[in-house]
KEVEXZA-689344 format. One record per residue (C-alpha): z, y, x; residue in three letters. Coordinates in Angstrom, 2 decimals. Each point is the difference from the previous one (the first is absolute). Layout:
N
(pt (Z, Y, X), "ALA")
...
***
This chain:
219
(pt (2.19, -2.82, 11.45), "MET")
(pt (3.06, 1.41, 1.65), "SER")
(pt (1.49, 3.10, -1.54), "GLY")
(pt (-1.21, -0.67, -3.52), "LEU")
(pt (2.31, -0.65, -2.93), "GLY")
(pt (-0.20, -3.34, -1.78), "LEU")
(pt (-0.13, -0.98, -3.65), "ASN")
(pt (1.54, 2.37, -2.55), "LEU")
(pt (2.31, 2.12, 2.12), "ASP")
(pt (0.26, 3.60, -1.29), "PRO")
(pt (-1.40, 1.60, 3.18), "ALA")
(pt (-3.25, -1.97, -0.26), "THR")
(pt (-0.42, 0.74, -3.71), "ILE")
(pt (0.63, 3.73, 0.52), "ILE")
(pt (-2.43, 0.11, 2.92), "THR")
(pt (-2.70, -1.72, -2.06), "ILE")
(pt (0.47, 2.63, -2.72), "ALA")
(pt (-0.18, 2.83, 2.55), "ILE")
(pt (-3.27, -1.34, 1.38), "PHE")
(pt (-1.60, -0.44, -3.40), "LEU")
(pt (1.18, 3.38, -1.27), "LEU")
(pt (-0.11, 2.14, 3.16), "VAL")
(pt (-1.43, -1.49, 3.20), "ALA")
(pt (-3.17, -1.55, -1.42), "PHE")
(pt (-0.85, 3.17, -1.97), "PRO")
(pt (0.54, 2.14, 3.12), "ILE")
(pt (-2.27, -2.31, 2.04), "HIS")
(pt (-2.83, 0.22, -2.54), "GLU")
(pt (0.55, 3.71, -0.68), "PHE")
(pt (-0.62, 0.80, 3.65), "PHE")
(pt (-3.21, -2.03, -0.02), "HIS")
(pt (-1.12, 2.09, -2.99), "ALA")
(pt (1.20, 3.29, 1.49), "LEU")
(pt (-1.79, -0.43, 3.33), "VAL")
(pt (-3.19, -1.09, -1.79), "ALA")
(pt (0.22, 3.10, -2.21), "TYR")
(pt (0.57, 2.28, 2.98), "ARG")
(pt (-3.08, -1.52, 1.65), "LEU")
(pt (-2.15, 0.81, -3.04), "GLY")
(pt (0.18, -3.18, -2.10), "ASP")
(pt (1.40, 0.52, -3.51), "SER")
(pt (-0.47, -3.63, -1.13), "THR")
(pt (3.71, -0.80, 0.08), "ALA")
(pt (0.91, 3.29, -1.66), "LYS")
(pt (-2.39, -0.62, -2.90), "TYR")
(pt (1.45, -3.52, -0.33), "ALA")
(pt (3.49, 1.49, -0.41), "GLY")
(pt (1.20, -1.34, 3.34), "ARG")
(pt (0.87, 3.31, 1.67), "LEU")
(pt (3.47, -0.50, -1.42), "SER")
(pt (3.44, -1.40, 0.84), "LEU")
(pt (0.25, -1.62, -3.44), "ASN")
(pt (0.79, -3.68, 0.78), "PRO")
(pt (-1.74, -1.18, -3.16), "ILE")
(pt (-3.46, 1.10, 1.13), "VAL")
(pt (0.41, -1.78, 3.36), "HIS")
(pt (1.58, -3.23, -1.24), "PHE")
(pt (-1.87, -3.23, 0.62), "ASP")
(pt (1.60, -3.00, -1.77), "PRO")
(pt (-1.22, -2.54, 2.58), "VAL")
(pt (0.94, 2.07, 3.05), "GLY")
(pt (3.31, 1.09, -1.52), "GLY")
(pt (0.76, -3.56, -1.04), "GLY")
(pt (-0.69, -1.33, 3.50), "LEU")
(pt (2.23, 2.66, 1.54), "LEU")
(pt (2.80, -1.04, -2.35), "THR")
(pt (-0.45, -3.73, 0.61), "ILE")
(pt (-0.28, 0.23, 3.79), "THR")
(pt (3.04, 2.27, 0.27), "MET")
(pt (2.12, -2.20, -2.25), "LEU")
(pt (-1.02, -3.06, 2.02), "LEU")
(pt (0.73, 1.77, 3.28), "GLY")
(pt (-3.49, -0.85, 1.28), "SER")
(pt (-2.56, 2.25, 1.66), "PHE")
(pt (-0.22, 3.00, -2.32), "VAL")
(pt (-3.41, 0.18, -1.62), "PHE")
(pt (-1.03, 2.33, -2.80), "GLY")
(pt (-2.00, 3.04, -0.95), "TRP")
(pt (-0.60, 2.73, -2.54), "ALA")
(pt (-3.28, 0.54, -1.85), "LYS")
(pt (-2.63, 0.95, 2.62), "PRO")
(pt (-0.91, 3.68, -0.05), "THR")
(pt (-3.69, 0.54, -0.85), "PRO")
(pt (-1.90, 2.08, 2.54), "ILE")
(pt (-3.62, 0.77, 0.80), "ASN")
(pt (-0.55, 0.59, 3.73), "PRO")
(pt (-3.41, 1.54, -0.70), "TYR")
(pt (1.76, 2.94, -1.65), "ASN")
(pt (2.19, 0.62, 3.04), "MET")
(pt (-0.39, 2.10, 3.06), "ARG")
(pt (-0.49, -2.25, 3.06), "TYR")
(pt (-1.31, -2.90, -2.14), "GLY")
(pt (1.50, -3.34, 0.98), "HIS")
(pt (2.22, 1.68, 2.56), "ARG")
(pt (1.41, 1.95, -2.92), "GLY")
(pt (0.55, -3.35, -1.71), "GLU")
(pt (1.99, -1.08, 3.08), "ALA")
(pt (2.21, 3.10, -0.29), "LEU")
(pt (0.64, -0.82, -3.66), "VAL")
(pt (0.91, -3.56, 0.94), "ALA")
(pt (2.37, 1.17, 2.74), "LEU")
(pt (1.89, 2.21, -2.48), "ALA")
(pt (1.52, -3.02, -1.77), "GLY")
(pt (1.64, -1.75, 2.98), "PRO")
(pt (0.95, 3.41, 1.40), "ALA")
(pt (1.94, 0.72, -3.20), "SER")
(pt (1.86, -3.31, 0.42), "ASN")
(pt (0.86, 0.94, 3.57), "ALA")
(pt (1.32, 3.39, -1.12), "VAL")
(pt (2.09, -1.62, -2.73), "MET")
(pt (1.41, -2.49, 2.50), "ALA")
(pt (1.03, 2.80, 2.37), "VAL")
(pt (1.43, 2.06, -2.88), "ALA")
(pt (2.28, -2.87, -1.02), "ALA")
(pt (0.83, -1.02, 3.58), "ALA")
(pt (1.37, 3.43, 0.96), "ILE")
(pt (2.95, 0.00, -2.46), "PRO")
(pt (0.54, -3.74, 0.51), "LEU")
(pt (0.23, 0.39, 3.78), "ARG")
(pt (2.36, 2.95, -0.42), "PHE")
(pt (2.27, -1.91, -2.39), "ILE")
(pt (0.10, -3.08, 2.23), "LEU")
(pt (0.95, 2.15, 2.97), "GLY")
(pt (2.73, 1.88, -1.84), "SER")
(pt (3.26, -0.81, -1.71), "SER")
(pt (-1.25, 0.94, -3.47), "LEU")
(pt (1.12, -2.34, -2.77), "ALA")
(pt (-3.25, -0.91, -1.73), "VAL")
(pt (-0.32, -2.94, -2.42), "PRO")
(pt (-1.68, -3.06, 1.50), "ASP")
(pt (-2.54, 0.02, -2.83), "LEU")
(pt (-1.30, 3.40, 1.10), "VAL")
(pt (-0.34, -1.18, 3.60), "LEU")
(pt (-1.79, -3.17, -1.08), "GLN")
(pt (-2.47, 1.91, -2.19), "VAL")
(pt (-0.72, 2.52, 2.76), "LEU")
(pt (-0.55, -2.81, 2.51), "TYR")
(pt (-2.28, -1.94, -2.34), "LEU")
(pt (-1.93, 3.17, -0.80), "PHE")
(pt (-0.58, 0.61, 3.71), "VAL")
(pt (-0.89, -3.63, 0.64), "TYR")
(pt (-2.47, -0.41, -2.84), "VAL")
(pt (-1.70, 3.33, 0.73), "ASN")
(pt (-0.51, -1.08, 3.61), "VAL")
(pt (-1.37, -3.34, -1.20), "ILE")
(pt (-2.47, 1.70, -2.34), "LEU")
(pt (-1.04, 2.58, 2.59), "ALA")
(pt (-0.73, -2.64, 2.66), "ILE")
(pt (-1.51, -2.47, -2.46), "PHE")
(pt (-2.33, 2.62, -1.50), "ASN")
(pt (-1.26, 0.93, 3.46), "LEU")
(pt (-1.40, -3.49, 0.60), "LEU")
(pt (-3.82, 0.32, 0.24), "PRO")
(pt (-0.68, -2.45, -2.84), "ILE")
(pt (-1.43, 1.01, -3.39), "PRO")
(pt (1.31, 1.07, -2.45), "PRO")
(pt (2.78, 1.41, 2.20), "LEU")
(pt (-0.10, 3.63, 1.15), "ASP")
(pt (-0.47, -1.09, 3.60), "GLY")
(pt (-3.47, -1.29, -0.80), "SER")
(pt (-1.10, 3.54, -0.91), "LYS")
(pt (1.40, 1.23, 3.32), "LEU")
(pt (-2.02, -2.69, 1.75), "LEU")
(pt (-3.19, 0.94, -1.85), "PHE")
(pt (0.58, 3.67, 0.75), "GLY")
(pt (0.30, -0.73, 3.72), "ALA")
(pt (-3.17, -2.12, 0.25), "LEU")
(pt (-3.63, 1.05, 0.16), "ALA")
(pt (-1.67, 0.13, -3.44), "PRO")
(pt (-2.46, -2.76, 0.95), "ARG")
(pt (2.87, -2.32, 0.94), "THR")
(pt (1.86, 0.83, -3.20), "VAL")
(pt (-3.13, -0.77, -2.03), "TYR")
(pt (-0.11, -3.49, 1.54), "ARG")
(pt (3.66, -1.05, -0.10), "ILE")
(pt (1.47, 1.84, -3.00), "ARG")
(pt (-1.55, -2.19, -2.74), "PRO")
(pt (1.18, -3.18, 1.75), "VAL")
(pt (3.53, 1.25, 0.59), "LEU")
(pt (0.30, 1.35, -3.54), "GLU")
(pt (-1.21, -3.32, -1.43), "GLN")
(pt (2.47, -2.13, 1.93), "TYR")
(pt (2.78, 2.47, 0.76), "GLY")
(pt (2.40, -1.10, -2.72), "PHE")
(pt (-0.47, -3.65, 0.97), "LEU")
(pt (0.78, 0.89, 3.61), "ILE")
(pt (3.20, 1.72, -1.13), "LEU")
(pt (1.11, -2.99, -2.05), "ILE")
(pt (-0.52, -2.34, 2.97), "VAL")
(pt (1.90, 2.42, 2.27), "ALA")
(pt (2.95, 0.07, -2.42), "ILE")
(pt (0.25, -3.74, -0.62), "LEU")
(pt (2.68, -1.82, 2.08), "PRO")
(pt (-2.39, -2.39, 1.73), "ILE")
(pt (1.16, 0.40, 3.60), "PHE")
(pt (3.07, -2.24, 0.14), "GLY")
(pt (1.45, 1.67, -3.10), "GLY")
(pt (-0.93, 3.48, 1.22), "GLU")
(pt (-2.90, 2.14, -1.10), "SER")
(pt (-2.38, 1.63, 2.45), "LEU")
(pt (1.18, 3.41, -1.22), "LEU")
(pt (3.60, -1.10, 0.42), "GLY")
(pt (-0.61, -1.02, 3.61), "ILE")
(pt (-2.02, 3.08, 0.98), "VAL")
(pt (1.18, 2.84, -2.23), "VAL")
(pt (3.68, -0.65, -0.74), "VAL")
(pt (1.20, 0.60, 3.60), "PRO")
(pt (-1.78, 3.37, -0.06), "VAL")
(pt (1.60, 0.90, -3.33), "ILE")
(pt (3.46, -1.02, 1.19), "ASP")
(pt (-0.37, 2.06, 3.17), "ALA")
(pt (-1.07, 3.11, -1.93), "ILE")
(pt (2.84, -0.36, -2.51), "VAL")
(pt (2.52, -0.41, 2.82), "LYS")
(pt (-1.40, 3.10, 1.69), "LEU")
(pt (0.32, 2.01, -3.23), "LEU")
(pt (3.38, -1.26, -1.17), "VAL")
(pt (1.63, -0.77, 3.34), "GLY")
(pt (1.26, -3.46, -1.02), "VAL")
***
């Protein structure tokens, strides 16, 4: 994927560490916070209403993030899912949708927060080390990837909860078990490079990601 560092360059390694220690915890913390504000204390009682990276770390999701970033492929990874109970929340499953939206929204905010100083530096004559610029760019890029990717309406991604929150309860009752049973398989197929060396996600989603990053950073 364009814009991503390859192999063991310092910018990629630093960005991986930032995501595991900062960005992933922020993403999951905001899931927990919104759920708590809507009346569900499940995440709080599980110790997840916290920015401590240890409580949010998932070895499989963190490992995949590391591997995909080092390979320069489509970035794919996650933290430990935040436990929630929509039946404890105000607005029921629509409350669940608000909780789901909080995660990608936090990635979008982090992308903008990093893009502002990066855009300023690139448009000025400030002497800033290339490593700093590379890390800022990667941080913007990967946050945009995760925000867009998580909004896809496929379980277990956050976008599926937004879809269920927007549909009539009777429709959700019919389609949710099927989508949740096969969602991960659908994601794997979408990520595999089976379309002339390109993945379906690469063909459909990457141009959107590149356009958003260019809009934020200006280059």
